[in-house]
N, C-alpha and C positions, 0 to 999 in steps of 0.2 A: 615482451618488448624485447627487441634486438638490441643489443649493446654496441655503442659507438666510441672509438677512441680518435681523438683529433690529435694530430702531430703537426706542430707548426712553430718554427723559431722566433717569426714575428709576433709580439704580443697582440698588436692591434689586428692583424689577420687572425690569429687563434680566435680572440674573443669575437671577431665579427662571424666567424664560421660557427660559434655557437648560436648566433641569433640569426644566421642567415636563412633558415628555413624552420617551418614548424615542425621540427623532427618527430614529435608525438604523433602528427596525423598520419606518419608514414609506419607507426609501431616501433619508433626508434627511440632510446633513451640515451643521453650522453653520459657516457660511464666515467670518462675522465679526459685530461689533456696532457700533453707532454711538449718539452720546449725543444728538444732535439731527438736525435736518433736512438742515442743510448737511452735516454729516459723514456722514450716511446717503446723500446723493446723491455725494459723493465716492467712499464706499466701494463703492456699487453700480457706479460707473463702473470702479472697480479690479478688484472681486471678480466683475463680472458674475453675480449671483445669478440662480437660476430663481424663487426665492419672498422676497418681502419682507414681515415682520410688523412692522406700525409703528404707533406711538402717534399721535393726532391732535394734542393739544396739546403743543408743545414749543417752547422758548425759539428766538427767531430764525425760521429757516424752520420752519413747522410741516409735519406729514404730509402734508396735502392738497397743498400747494405742492411738496413734495419729490416726491410721488408723479406728479405732473403731469409735472415735468422729466424723472424717469426714463422715463416712458411716451412721451415725445418721442423719445428715443435708444434705449430698450429696451422696444419696444411688447410684446413676448411675455413680459416679466417679470410674474409673477402677484403681486398686491398684497393682503395681509389688514389691513384697518383695525381696530385696537383702540380702542373708545371707550366713554366714560362716558355716562350717561343724558342728561346736560346737552349732550353732544356729538352727539346723535343728528342733529340737522339737517345737522352737517358729514359725518357718516356717509352721509346721502343724497347729498350733493354728490359724495362719493368714487365712490359707485356711478355717479354720471352719467358720470364720466370714465373708466369701465371698471376701477375697483377691483373686484377679485374676489369679496370677501365682506367682511362686517364682524362683529366679536364686541363684545357689549355686556360692560363690565367691572361688576363682578367675574365671571369664569367658571370653570365647572368643567372637568375633564379631557373629560366625556362631551359637552360642547357644543363644544369646540376641535376634538376628534377627526374628527367628521364632515366639518367644513369642510377640515381639512388632507387628508383623503382624497380628497375631491372636487377640490381644488387640484392635488395629486399626481397624480390620474387625468388630468387636464386636460393637466397637462405632459408626461406620458407620451405621450399622444395626439397631442399637437402635435409631440412629438420624432420620433414614429414617421412621422406625415404628412410633417414635413421631411425625414427621411431617405427615404422613399419618393419624393418629389418629386425629390430629389437624385440618387437612382438612375435615375428615369424621364429626367431631363435628361441625365444622364450617358451612359444607353443611346442615347438619342435622337443625342446628338451622336456618339457612338462608332459608331452604326448608318449615320449620314450620312457619317461619314469613311470607313466600310467601303465604303459604297455608291460614294464617290466613287473611293477606291482600285481597286475593282473595274472601274469604267467606265474609268479611265485605262488599266488594264492590258489590258482587252478592247479598248480602242481601239488600243492601241500594239501589241498582238499580232495584230490583225485578226480577232478573234472578235466583231465587232459590225457589225450592218446599219447602212446609211446612215441610214435615219429613226431609229434608235434613236441613232445618232451625234449628230445635230440635236438631238434631244431631251435628251440628255446634256450636250450644251455649254450649251444654256440652264438647264437645272437647276443646273449648277454654276458658273455665269456664266464660262465660259471663251470667249475671242473668239479665233477664227482667221480669217485672211485667205483669202478664197474661192481666189484666186490664189497665195497664199504658198507657199513651200516650207519645209518643216520636217524637222528630223533628230532622230534617236534616239542619245543616248549611254547606254551601259550600263555601270555600275561594280560591278565585283566585288571583294570582299576575298580575300587568298590568304594562305596560311600560317597559316589558323586550324585549331585542333585540335578544333573542336565547331561545330555549327550555332548554337549559343548565342553563341559567341565572334563568329562570322561577323556574326550579327544586330546583336550590340551594336556591330562595327565600322561596319556600314553606316548605323546609327542615329547613331553620333557623326559621319561624314562628311556625312550627310544635313543634320544641324543646323548643322554646321561651315559648309558651303556657303551655307546660308540666312542663319545669324545673321552670319557675317563679310562676307556680300554679295561673296563671291569671283566670283558669277556676275552678270552684268549683268539684261538682261530673259531670262527664259525661260517657256515656255508652262506646264509644270508639273514637278514633282519628286515622285515617289512611290517606294514601296518595293514590289517583289515578294518577299514572304516565301517563297514557295514555292521559287523558284529563287535565293533569297540575292543579290538585285540592286538596285541604284538604276535606277529609269529616269527619265531626264531629257530633256525635249523642249523643244527650241529653234527658233526662226526660223533658218533655215540662213543661216550667215554666218560665213566662215572665222576670223574674229577669236575666236569663242567657243573654239575650239581652245586659244587661248593663255591664256583665262580659265581654262578647266578645267585645264589644265597647272599653272598657279600656285596655284590652290586645292588640287589634290591634293599638289603639293609642299610647300606650306605645312602641310597637316595631317599629311603624313608627318614632317616635321621636329618639329611641335609635340607630337604624339601617337604616333608611331613606328607608324602604320598603314600598311598596305602595300595597293596596290589596283591594278588593271588597268583599263583603260578602253577600250570599243570604239565608234566611232562610225560610224554609218550614213551613206549618202549622203542628200542632200535629197530629199524626197518631197511629193507633195500632201497635204493632211489625210486624205483619203480613202484613200491609199496609204501611210499611216504605217508600216504593219506591214512593208512592204519594208524601209524604214530600220532597223527594229527587227530583223528577221532579219539584215540584214546587220552591225549591230553585234554580235549574237550570234555570227555567224560569226567576226568580226575577234577577239572575246575568245576564242573556242574555239582559234582559231590561235595566238594570243599565248601562252596558258596552256600549250598543248601543248608549244611551243618554250621554254618558260621564260622569256618575254622580257616582264617585267611594266612596261608603260609605255603610255601613250596611244597607241592605233593607229587609224588610218582604214581603213574597209573598200575604199575606192579604192586604197590603197597595198598592202593584202593581195591583191586581186583582179589587180592588175599583177603582184605577184610570182608567183601561182599561174599566171597565163596566161603568164608567161615560163618557169617551170618546165616547164609541160606539153609545150613544145616540144621539150624534150630529156629527156620521161619515159621514152621506150623505151630510150634509152642507159642511164638510170639502172637500169630493170629488168633490163638483161642481167646485170648484176652479182650478181642474186639467185642464179643458177646457180653462180657461183663461190663464194659463201658458203655454199650448200647443201652442196656437194662437200667444201669445207674442214671445215665442222661435222661431217659425218657422218664423215670420215676421222678427226679429232681425237676424237669420242666414242667411234668404233668402237675405236681404239687406246687409249682412256682416257688420253689425253694432257691432262691439267687445263691445264697452262700454256698449251697452244697452244690451248684452247677459250676461256681467258679474253682471251688475245692476240688471237683472232678477235673477241671480243665488243668488245673497245675498236675494233678495227679497223673492224667494222660500223657502229659508231654514230659514230665519226669521219667516216665515208662519208655517214651519214644526215645529220648535222648540217651537211653541205654543201648539202642540199637544202631550205633554209629555206623556199623558196616552196611545197613540197609541203603539201597538206592532212594532217590527221590521220588520215583514214581511208586515204589512199593509202600513209602510211608504215606504219601498222598492217597492212595487207593485205600489203605487201613483206615485212615482218618475218615475218607469220602464214605465208606460203609457205614462207619458210626453216624455221621450226619445223615446219611439216607434213611437209616432205621428211625431216627427221630423225625424226619420229615413224614415218614409213613404214618407214625403215630400222631402227629399234629394233623395231618390230612383227615384223619378218621374223626378227629373232634371237629376241626373247621375244613370242611370239604371244598371251600373257596381259597384255601392257603395254598400257594403255589411257590415253587422255587423262584427267587428273584436275583437281582443283579448280585447281591451279597455272595449268594452260593456260587454263581458262575466265577466272580472275581476272586474266591477264595483259592481256587487252583493255579492261576496264573502266575508264572515266574516268581515263586516265593522261596524263601529260606525257612527254616524250622521255626525261626523266631517270628518271622512274618506271617508264617501258618497259623501260630498261635495266637498272635494278635487279630488276624482276621476271624479267627473261630470266636475270640471274645467278643468282638463287634457283632458277628452273626448271632451268638447266644443272647446278647442283650436285645437284638432287634426282634428274635423268636420269642423271647420273655414278654417283651413289651406288647408285640401282638397278642400273644397268648393271654396276657392279663387285661388288655382291652376289650378283647373280644369275649372272655369269660365274663369280665363286667357287664358288657353289653347283653350277652346271652343270659346272665342272671337278672337283669333287667326285664328282658322278654318273658322268663319263666315266671317272674312275679307278675307281669302284667298278665299271662295267660291265667294264673291261678286266680286274680282279681276277675278276670272274664268268668271263669267258673262259679266263683263263689256269688257273681252278681246275675249270671244267667243260667245256673245250673238246671233250672225248670224247662230250659228250652232243649230242643234235639241238637245239642252241641255234637260236634266231630272234630277230630285232630285236623282234618282237612279244611273245615271252615275257619277254624281258628288260626291255622297257618297261613291261610289268604289274609286275614286281618293283621297279621304281624308280618307279613311279607318274608316268609321263609317256607321253605319246602317242607311237606309233611314230614318226611325222613329226618331232617336235619332238627326240626322242632322235637320231635319224637325223642331224638338222641340227646338233646341239650335238657329236656324236661326229665328224663330219667337220670341224667349226670347230677342234676341239681337237688331233685325231690326222692331219687332213689326208688321210684315208682313209674311204670308205663302211664302213659296219658289215661288210656281207657280204665286202667286199675285205680288212678287217682280219682277221677271224676265219679265212677262207681261208688268208691267209698265214701266219698263227700255226699253224693247223693243219699247213700244209706244211712249216713249220719242224720241228715236233714229230715229223712223219712221216721226214723226211729223218735226224733223230738216230736214230729206232728202226730205221730200214733199215741203218744201218751194222752192226747186229749180224746176222750170217747166220742167228741162231737164229729171228729174227722173220719169219714168213711175210707176203707182201704183203696177204693177205686180213685177217690178224690185225692188221697196222698199219693197215689202213683202218678197221677198227673201233674201234681204240683211239683213233683221232683224229677220230672222230665221223662216219665214212661209213659207212652201211649197205649201199650198193652198191659192191662192189671194184672192178667196171669203171667206174663214174663217178669213183671215186677215181683209178684209174689215168690216165683222161682229163685230169682237173684237174692232176695231178702233172706230167704230160709238158707241158701248156700252161705249166705254171709254171715248171719247170726245164727244158725242152726235151729230156728224157729219160724213159722208162719207168721205173717204180718198180724192175721187176726188173733193168733193165740198170744202174739207179743203185746197187741193193745189190751187184750182182757186181762191178761197179767200186770201190766204196768200203767194202766190208766190212772190219772190222778183226779 
């Protein structure tokens, strides 16, 4: 709505103007009224109206003087002069200082309405223009800010050519010393539950460091929204570290924000990306080890070099853990599995100089050995999403938690499948005991229990300690021995009743099994 101020010394005319038109139909609201020029001026300053409808002749300050004063402070306010015939020369004067229109008294609705419509149209056009200009300026500022942010990131990360670097430095008024050494510090928030929270924390600390003047002179301070980090570039000076520590500590105390800072070594302006990558490596190392504090790449590099001297000694322990985990999982000893997990990570924590990739590969080899073992028992057991998820963007603490979940899953699957396998073997034994007189083979029984012959043979031996053919032969021989105790049963009949179609082959197997021929056994043991 546009705001209208009515200035008229005659009360009846003032009140009449309020009701003269349906102002709301024009998008106008009556903001206020005034009885003379002085009051009109004061009300205009207070109400900031879009349109003023004023008489010329009033006691004290007249309408023309009031209008001039208002135009000096509010040049966009539209003024409509109401004048009698005798005041016409004043109306001309009013037009000369940019009053927008005048109306001769007395007037009818159809005389005032076109003027109001014209003034309203003018107000709206000016509003639209002002809004458009504001958007354009805002967009230009935003575009320039974005361009500068992109330039700084490309410079720090090494994605810019030498000639483009010089142009950018000039464009954004950044002065660097040709022989100067500059370093990059990266600041990342941790403990955030969302990207939005991380962005807000980075914004807080960026403003905090700038507003509180916690840093002395730095070359630039910008945010890399993609990787959720603050990039701070400064002329290499050891004392900057103390300033950074102070700034972060104060921010943590005042706002409860938690951050990790990695600082690269000093580099030339053209090699700034080297320092940037070093700072990134330092942060990656600190986050992996759950060590949230300011760290210099030089310190991390020294730790890593020291560790690599004894890396082979460290790797030897991988075989120990592989064998122990395989034994514990194979025997479904859950307590031992999780004791080993704690033991493994106690050992890992002693290798603080190791890189994230080194530790992950060390642990991955142990897990892969376990997978091979499980696959031999359960050939349909494959790597699942838990395995893939285990290695993605984790800390040592996360890795341990993910391994715990992984082992719980493996144990659960192993137990359930062993239980199923055990029931399957019991079913196979029942088939043997019920149908041993038939020409049974592992292939025919495997079809009945919906398993491959190889897998059935494997689980059968695991649970009985004997191969399938060995077990069925032993069972048939025991049944044959019982039948031979009756002198009425002929050897050929016994052979057929225990599943042998060839009596000669039966006799050979029986003798190999008991050390005596069937006929002789019957003769000596007949009841």
